[in-house]
N, C-alpha and C positions, 0 to 999 in steps of 0.2 A: 888439361883437356885431353880427351882420348883421341887417338889417330882418326882423322876424318870427321871429328865432331865439331859442334858449334859451341863456343864458350860465351856466356853472358858476362860482361865486364863492366866495371865502374871506370871513372875517369882516370884514376891512377893506373889501374891495370891496362887500360886502353893505351895510354901514353907509353908504357913499358913495352907492350907487344908491338905497337907500331914502330917504335924506334929500334927494337932488337930483332925483329923477325927476319929470317933469312929467305923467306918466301913472301910473295905479295899477300896482303891482308885485305879481305873483303869485310867491311863494317856495315852492319844492318842497323840503322837508326829506326826504332820502332816504339810502340806503346801497346800495352795489353788491350786497350779499348778500341784499337784501330783495326777494323775488319780487313782491309787490304794487307795490313802487316801480318795478320794471322795466315793469309794465303802465301805470303812470301817466305815465311819461316820454313815450312817443309821443303820449298824449292831450294833454299840456301843450304839446308841440311843435306839434301841429296847432292848438291854441287860440292859441298865440303867432302862428302864421302867419295864421290866419283873422282875428285881431283886431290885426294889426300897426298900430302907431301909436295904438292905444287902450289897450294894456296891454303891460307888459314882463314877461317870465318869467325867473326865475333859479332855479338849482338849488344847494342847499347840502348837501354830503356831511356827515352828522352825525358820522361817524367821524373826519373831518379837522377838524371845526369844533364840537367838543363844547361849548365855552363859549357859542357862539351858540345851539346847541340848548337848553342849560340856560337861557339868558336868556329864551327863549320857552316854557319848560316842555314841550319836546318829549319825550314819554314813549313814543309809538308812532309808527311810520312806515309808510307815507308820511303826512306832515302837510303840508297846503298852506295857506298863509296869504296873505291879501290885505292889502296895505299901500296906503294913500293918504295923501299929504301927510306921509309919514314915520311915520304911525300905523297900528297893527294895527287892521284893520277886521273881519276874519272869519277864523276858523281852522277848517279841516275836517280830520278825521282819517280815514284809510282811503282805499282806492282808489275812485274814482268815474269816471263817464263824462264826456265833454266837455259834454254838454247840462246835466248837473248842475252842473258848475263854472261854466258860463255863467250859469245861473239864479241860483246862489248869489252870484256876483260881479257881477250886473247887466249881463252882456254879451249876454244872449239877445235 
């Protein structure tokens, strides 16, 4: 993953990143057919760029990673989850703006 970039991951990569990251990880659970998900993507790309080195951002396609979505009880997308130290800290459902994500995740 490039500095400040968003990485699309599978379940195995997700587990590795969540458990080994030295910075909080924002995980975007999405699907290509989801309109609001397509709106959130660029917002999280900018968040990743603006906060490079302070947070990592990954994308999880729920259609390709159904077991991972089930593990975290994802019933609606987009769902964006903040992980820190390998633990779920906060889960947000629905499309939001960058300022809202920053405030909710302590990045403001």
